[in-house]
C-alpha positions as CSV (number, residue, x, y, z in Angstrom):
1,X,38.0,25.7,-20.0
2,X,40.0,28.4,-21.8
3,X,38.3,31.6,-23.0
4,X,37.5,32.0,-26.6
5,X,39.5,34.4,-28.8
6,X,38.3,37.9,-29.6
7,X,35.0,37.8,-31.5
8,X,34.3,40.2,-34.4
9,X,31.8,40.2,-37.2
10,X,34.5,38.9,-39.5
11,X,34.9,35.9,-37.2
12,X,36.9,34.7,-34.2
13,X,40.5,35.8,-34.0
14,X,42.4,33.5,-34.0
15,X,39.9,31.0,-35.4
16,X,39.7,27.8,-33.2
17,X,38.8,25.7,-36.2
18,X,42.1,26.6,-37.9
19,X,43.8,24.1,-35.6
20,X,41.0,21.6,-35.4
21,X,42.3,18.0,-35.0
22,X,41.0,14.7,-33.8
23,X,42.6,15.1,-30.4
24,X,41.0,18.5,-29.7
25,X,37.5,18.1,-31.4
26,X,35.6,17.5,-28.2
27,X,37.1,20.5,-26.3
28,X,36.8,22.8,-29.3
29,X,33.2,21.9,-30.0
30,X,32.2,22.4,-26.4
31,X,33.8,25.8,-26.2
32,X,32.0,26.9,-29.4
33,X,28.6,25.5,-28.4
34,X,28.8,27.4,-25.1
35,X,30.2,30.8,-26.2
36,X,29.9,31.1,-30.0
37,X,27.4,28.6,-31.2
38,X,26.8,30.5,-34.4
39,X,29.8,32.4,-35.7
40,X,31.7,33.3,-38.9
41,X,34.8,31.1,-39.5
42,X,37.5,32.4,-41.8
43,X,38.9,28.8,-41.9
44,X,35.6,27.4,-43.2
45,X,34.7,30.5,-45.2
46,X,31.2,30.8,-43.7
47,X,29.0,30.5,-40.7
48,X,29.6,27.6,-38.3
49,X,26.7,26.0,-36.3
50,X,27.5,23.8,-33.4
51,X,24.2,23.4,-31.5
52,X,21.7,20.6,-32.2
53,X,18.6,22.8,-32.5
54,X,20.3,25.1,-34.9
55,X,21.6,22.2,-37.0
56,X,18.1,20.7,-37.2
57,X,16.7,24.1,-38.2
58,X,19.0,24.5,-41.2
59,X,19.0,20.8,-42.2
60,X,15.2,21.0,-42.4
61,X,15.0,24.3,-44.3
62,X,14.6,23.5,-48.1
63,X,15.8,27.0,-49.0
64,X,19.3,26.2,-47.7
65,X,20.9,24.3,-50.7
66,X,23.8,21.9,-50.9
67,X,27.2,23.3,-51.6
68,X,28.2,22.7,-55.2
69,X,32.0,22.0,-55.3
70,X,32.1,22.1,-59.2
71,X,32.1,25.9,-59.3
72,X,34.9,25.9,-56.7
73,X,37.0,23.5,-58.7
74,X,36.5,25.5,-61.9
75,X,37.8,28.6,-60.1
76,X,40.8,26.6,-59.0
77,X,41.3,25.4,-62.6
78,X,41.2,29.0,-63.9
79,X,43.5,30.5,-61.3
80,X,45.9,27.6,-60.8
81,X,46.2,26.4,-64.4
82,X,45.1,22.9,-63.6
83,X,42.7,20.6,-65.5
84,X,40.6,18.5,-63.0
85,X,38.0,16.6,-65.0
86,X,38.4,13.5,-62.9
87,X,37.6,15.3,-59.7
88,X,34.6,16.9,-61.3
89,X,33.4,13.5,-62.6
90,X,33.3,12.2,-59.1
91,X,32.0,15.2,-57.1
92,X,29.2,15.8,-59.6
93,X,27.7,12.4,-58.6
94,X,27.8,12.9,-54.8
95,X,24.2,13.3,-53.6
96,X,25.0,15.6,-50.7
97,X,26.7,18.0,-53.1
98,X,23.7,18.3,-55.5
99,X,20.4,20.2,-55.6
100,X,17.0,19.6,-57.3
101,X,16.3,18.3,-59.8
102,X,19.6,16.3,-59.8
103,X,19.5,15.5,-56.1
104,X,16.1,13.7,-55.9
105,X,17.2,11.8,-59.1
106,X,20.4,10.6,-57.4
107,X,18.5,9.8,-54.2
108,X,16.0,7.7,-56.1
109,X,18.8,5.8,-57.8
110,X,20.7,5.1,-54.6
111,X,17.5,4.1,-52.8
112,X,16.6,1.6,-55.5
113,X,20.2,0.3,-55.6
114,X,20.0,-0.5,-51.8
115,X,16.6,-2.1,-52.3
116,X,18.0,-4.4,-55.0
117,X,21.2,-5.4,-53.3
118,X,21.3,-8.7,-51.6
119,X,21.5,-8.0,-47.8
120,X,19.9,-11.2,-46.5
121,X,23.1,-13.1,-45.8
122,X,25.4,-10.1,-45.2
123,X,25.3,-10.0,-41.4
124,X,26.2,-13.7,-41.1
125,X,29.1,-13.3,-43.6
126,X,30.4,-10.2,-41.8
127,X,30.2,-12.2,-38.5
128,X,32.3,-15.0,-40.0
129,X,34.8,-12.4,-41.4
130,X,35.1,-10.7,-38.0
131,X,35.7,-14.1,-36.3
132,X,38.4,-15.0,-38.8
133,X,40.1,-11.7,-38.4
134,X,40.2,-12.0,-34.6
135,X,41.3,-15.6,-34.7
136,X,44.2,-14.7,-37.0
137,X,45.0,-11.7,-34.7
138,X,45.1,-14.0,-31.6
139,X,47.6,-16.3,-33.4
140,X,49.6,-13.2,-34.6
141,X,49.5,-11.5,-31.2
142,X,47.2,-8.5,-32.1
143,X,45.7,-6.4,-34.8
144,X,45.2,-2.8,-35.9
145,X,41.6,-1.6,-35.3
146,X,42.0,0.7,-38.3
147,X,43.6,-1.0,-41.2
148,X,43.3,-4.6,-39.8
149,X,39.7,-4.5,-38.6
150,X,37.6,-1.4,-39.5
151,X,38.9,-1.1,-43.1
152,X,38.8,-4.8,-43.7
153,X,35.2,-5.3,-42.6
154,X,34.0,-2.2,-44.5
155,X,35.8,-3.4,-47.6
156,X,34.5,-6.9,-47.2
157,X,30.9,-5.6,-47.2
158,X,31.5,-3.7,-50.5
159,X,33.1,-6.8,-52.0
160,X,30.2,-8.9,-50.9
161,X,27.4,-6.5,-52.0
162,X,28.8,-5.5,-55.4
163,X,30.5,-8.7,-56.4
164,X,33.8,-7.0,-57.2
165,X,36.9,-9.3,-57.0
166,X,38.5,-9.2,-53.6
167,X,42.0,-8.4,-54.9
168,X,40.6,-5.5,-56.9
169,X,38.9,-4.1,-53.8
170,X,42.1,-4.2,-51.9
171,X,44.0,-2.3,-54.6
172,X,41.2,0.2,-55.0
173,X,41.0,0.8,-51.2
174,X,44.7,1.8,-51.1
175,X,44.0,4.6,-53.5
176,X,40.7,5.5,-51.8
177,X,42.3,5.8,-48.4
178,X,44.9,8.2,-49.9
179,X,42.4,10.6,-51.4
180,X,39.4,10.4,-49.1
181,X,40.1,14.1,-48.2
182,X,38.6,15.2,-51.6
183,X,35.3,15.3,-49.8
184,X,36.8,17.7,-47.2
185,X,36.1,21.4,-47.8
186,X,39.4,22.5,-46.3
187,X,41.7,24.3,-48.8
188,X,44.4,22.2,-50.4
189,X,47.6,23.0,-52.3
190,X,47.7,22.8,-56.1
191,X,50.2,19.9,-55.8
192,X,47.8,17.9,-53.7
193,X,44.9,18.6,-56.0
194,X,47.0,17.5,-59.0
195,X,47.9,14.3,-57.2
196,X,44.3,13.6,-56.3
197,X,43.3,14.2,-59.9
198,X,45.7,11.5,-61.0
199,X,44.7,9.0,-58.3
200,X,41.0,9.5,-58.9
201,X,41.7,8.9,-62.6
202,X,43.0,5.4,-61.7
203,X,39.7,4.6,-60.0
204,X,37.7,5.9,-62.9
205,X,39.8,4.0,-65.3
206,X,39.0,0.8,-63.3
207,X,35.3,1.3,-63.1
208,X,34.6,2.6,-66.6
209,X,35.6,-0.5,-68.5
210,X,34.0,-2.6,-65.8
211,X,30.7,-0.9,-66.5
212,X,31.0,-1.7,-70.2
213,X,31.8,-5.4,-69.4
214,X,28.9,-5.8,-66.9
215,X,26.4,-4.1,-69.2
216,X,27.0,-6.8,-71.8
217,X,26.2,-9.7,-69.5
218,X,23.0,-10.7,-67.9
219,X,24.3,-11.1,-64.4
220,X,22.7,-10.7,-61.0
221,X,25.6,-9.4,-59.0
222,X,25.4,-6.0,-57.3
223,X,27.7,-4.2,-59.6
224,X,25.6,-5.3,-62.7
225,X,22.5,-4.1,-60.8
226,X,24.2,-0.7,-60.3
227,X,25.0,-0.4,-64.0
228,X,21.4,-1.3,-65.0
229,X,19.9,1.1,-62.6
230,X,22.4,3.8,-63.6
231,X,21.5,3.5,-67.2
232,X,17.8,3.6,-66.5
233,X,17.7,6.2,-63.7
234,X,20.5,8.6,-64.4
235,X,21.1,8.7,-68.1
236,X,24.8,9.4,-67.5
237,X,27.8,8.8,-69.6
238,X,30.0,5.8,-68.6
239,X,32.6,8.2,-67.2
240,X,30.0,9.9,-65.0
241,X,28.6,6.5,-63.9
242,X,32.2,5.5,-63.1
243,X,32.4,8.7,-61.0
244,X,29.4,7.5,-59.0
245,X,31.1,4.1,-58.5
246,X,34.2,5.9,-57.3
247,X,32.2,8.0,-54.8
248,X,30.2,4.9,-53.7
249,X,33.4,3.0,-53.1
250,X,35.3,5.7,-51.3
251,X,32.3,6.8,-49.2
252,X,31.2,3.2,-48.3
253,X,34.7,2.2,-47.5
254,X,36.3,5.1,-45.8
255,X,33.5,6.6,-43.7
256,X,32.2,3.2,-42.6
257,X,35.7,2.0,-41.7
258,X,36.1,5.2,-39.7
259,X,32.9,4.6,-37.8
260,X,33.8,1.0,-37.1
261,X,37.4,1.7,-35.9
262,X,36.4,4.7,-33.8
263,X,33.6,2.8,-32.2
264,X,35.8,-0.1,-31.5
265,X,38.4,2.2,-29.9
266,X,35.8,3.8,-27.6
267,X,34.5,0.3,-26.6
268,X,38.0,-0.9,-25.6
269,X,38.6,2.3,-23.6
270,X,35.6,1.6,-21.4
271,X,36.1,-1.5,-19.4
272,X,32.9,-1.2,-17.3
273,X,30.7,-0.6,-20.4
274,X,32.3,-3.5,-22.1
275,X,31.6,-5.8,-19.1
276,X,27.9,-4.7,-19.1
277,X,27.5,-5.3,-22.8
278,X,29.0,-8.8,-22.4
279,X,26.4,-9.4,-19.7
280,X,23.6,-7.8,-21.6
281,X,24.2,-8.4,-25.3
282,X,20.6,-7.2,-26.1
283,X,21.9,-3.7,-25.4
284,X,24.4,-3.7,-28.2
285,X,22.2,-2.2,-30.9
286,X,21.6,0.9,-28.6
287,X,25.2,1.0,-27.8
288,X,26.1,1.1,-31.5
289,X,23.8,4.1,-32.0
290,X,25.6,5.8,-29.2
291,X,29.1,5.0,-30.5
292,X,28.2,6.3,-34.0
293,X,26.7,9.4,-32.4
294,X,30.0,10.2,-30.8
295,X,32.2,9.0,-33.7
296,X,30.2,11.1,-36.2
297,X,32.2,9.6,-39.2
298,X,31.1,12.6,-41.2
299,X,31.9,15.6,-39.0
300,X,30.1,18.4,-41.0
301,X,27.9,19.2,-43.9
302,X,27.6,22.5,-45.8
303,X,24.6,24.5,-47.0
304,X,24.3,27.7,-49.0
305,X,21.6,30.1,-47.7
306,X,18.8,30.6,-50.2
307,X,17.4,33.5,-48.2
308,X,18.2,35.7,-45.3
309,X,17.5,34.0,-42.0
310,X,18.1,34.9,-38.3
311,X,19.7,32.0,-36.4
312,X,21.3,31.9,-33.0
313,X,21.3,35.7,-32.7
314,X,23.1,36.2,-36.1
315,X,21.7,37.1,-39.5
316,X,22.7,34.6,-42.2
317,X,22.5,36.4,-45.6
318,X,21.3,34.8,-48.8
319,X,24.3,33.2,-50.7
320,X,26.4,32.7,-47.5
321,X,27.9,29.4,-46.6
322,X,26.7,27.6,-43.5
323,X,28.8,24.8,-42.0
324,X,26.8,22.5,-39.8
325,X,29.1,20.6,-37.4
326,X,27.3,17.3,-36.9
327,X,30.0,16.1,-34.5
328,X,29.4,19.1,-32.3
329,X,25.6,18.9,-32.5
330,X,25.7,15.2,-31.5
331,X,27.4,16.2,-28.2
332,X,25.0,19.0,-27.4
333,X,23.8,18.5,-23.8
334,X,20.6,20.3,-24.6
335,X,19.7,17.3,-26.9
336,X,21.8,14.5,-25.3
337,X,22.1,14.9,-21.5
338,X,25.6,13.8,-20.3
339,X,26.5,13.8,-24.0
340,X,30.0,12.3,-23.8
341,X,28.8,9.1,-22.1
342,X,27.6,6.0,-23.8
343,X,24.1,5.7,-22.4
344,X,22.6,2.3,-23.2
345,X,19.1,3.5,-22.2
346,X,19.2,6.9,-23.7
347,X,15.8,8.3,-24.7
348,X,16.8,11.2,-27.0
349,X,16.4,12.4,-30.6
350,X,18.1,10.5,-33.4
351,X,21.7,11.6,-33.7
352,X,22.9,13.5,-36.7
353,X,25.7,11.0,-37.4
354,X,24.3,10.4,-40.9
355,X,22.7,13.8,-41.4
356,X,19.0,14.6,-41.4
357,X,16.1,15.2,-43.7
358,X,16.3,15.0,-47.5
359,X,20.1,14.6,-47.4
360,X,20.3,11.9,-44.7
361,X,22.7,9.2,-45.8
362,X,20.9,6.2,-47.3
363,X,23.6,3.9,-46.2
364,X,23.1,4.5,-42.5
365,X,21.4,1.2,-41.9
366,X,24.3,-0.7,-43.5
367,X,26.9,1.2,-41.5
368,X,25.0,0.4,-38.3
369,X,25.0,-3.3,-39.1
370,X,28.7,-3.4,-40.0
371,X,29.6,-1.5,-36.8
372,X,27.4,-3.7,-34.6
373,X,28.9,-6.9,-36.0
374,X,32.4,-5.5,-35.4
375,X,31.7,-4.6,-31.8
376,X,30.1,-8.0,-31.2
377,X,33.3,-9.6,-32.4
378,X,35.3,-7.6,-29.9
379,X,32.9,-8.4,-27.0
380,X,33.4,-12.2,-27.8
381,X,37.1,-11.7,-27.0
382,X,37.1,-10.2,-23.5
383,X,40.9,-10.6,-23.2
384,X,41.5,-8.0,-25.9
385,X,43.3,-4.9,-24.7
386,X,44.3,-1.7,-26.2
387,X,48.1,-1.4,-26.4
388,X,49.4,1.8,-24.8
389,X,50.5,4.8,-26.9
390,X,49.4,3.2,-30.2
391,X,46.5,5.5,-31.2
392,X,47.2,7.8,-34.1
393,X,44.8,9.8,-36.3
394,X,44.8,11.1,-39.8
395,X,44.6,14.9,-39.9
396,X,41.3,15.3,-41.8
397,X,38.5,17.6,-40.7
398,X,35.4,16.2,-42.3
399,X,36.4,12.5,-41.9
400,X,38.8,12.3,-39.0
401,X,39.9,8.7,-39.7
402,X,41.7,6.6,-37.1
403,X,45.2,5.8,-38.6
404,X,46.3,3.2,-36.1
405,X,45.2,1.7,-32.8
406,X,46.9,-1.6,-31.9
407,X,45.1,-4.2,-29.7
408,X,46.6,-7.4,-28.3
409,X,45.4,-10.3,-26.2
410,X,46.3,-10.3,-22.5
């Protein structure tokens, strides 16, 4: 393992996170965990935590608040001469970006939405969808684990739960896939931000009139439930509620698709594990937890220190930014012995794939079901093989999505 760069109070020079990419995540995280588990990163503009214990400590500290992106966007508007109301309409509705009293209000709304959605037949419908996709792939000679499998199943779940027309979901997903990076804290050019503002506007312009239409009807579909709960729980304008719908759609589609596709790729890369799961299908639920631990569809979360606190030998000052690298904490050998292995009998703490504490993702259970169904479909086709030199990744830090991985039948 290469030595880390020179370390100073201002950070590591050069910063290893400046060149972070899907193909070097594991190595970079391991180096940082061992030699600089708590350090200042110029790239991330704050402290970076890579060990599981430190991550838990900050995630469980109520004085460390969520990072509010609205103030950052307003500074960009002032300095860059841009007007970004659409981005603000979406980001202001994201639960992991909000603090009390707004945060518990959003959490309560999302929790009641999930309680009211009809999940009873979803697993069976997802299984039939996976079977159809794989049957069509067999006839066609193969499929893409990213766009053809992970994205399709995640999108099908949203279509099923919300009752939005399938053709609308496909069109919306094309836009969502293009702008999922808006949840990434990495700096972007003014041109990229202006383009994202316009694309987000297209999603808002779809959802806002749909909200008005559903409000006027006494329907039992998921989207109508979302509108009723939003009116009752949030008291938001239609544009703000459309912002939540946009976040719900992008988050539920992109991060879940990433988890499915990445887990599927890891399964097809491990022939012995695959053979064992075919022989012991009861182990699949545990395997899915392990795949999602390693995939960590959401690689990091951000907190703002509300007080001075010593952690990992460093002093984090009030007001400073703390970047908790969930993807690194999930591979910490202190919490997960032999962390890079898929251990079907692992007795370890719950992974941080979906965060922890008051900000833990409420859609974690749904994502687990979707991923487990997707993996079961692949296990039912033991002659599937990963085609050589077809794996490609999108260069995103927070959600490192699989761009392409072609599989074919031997």
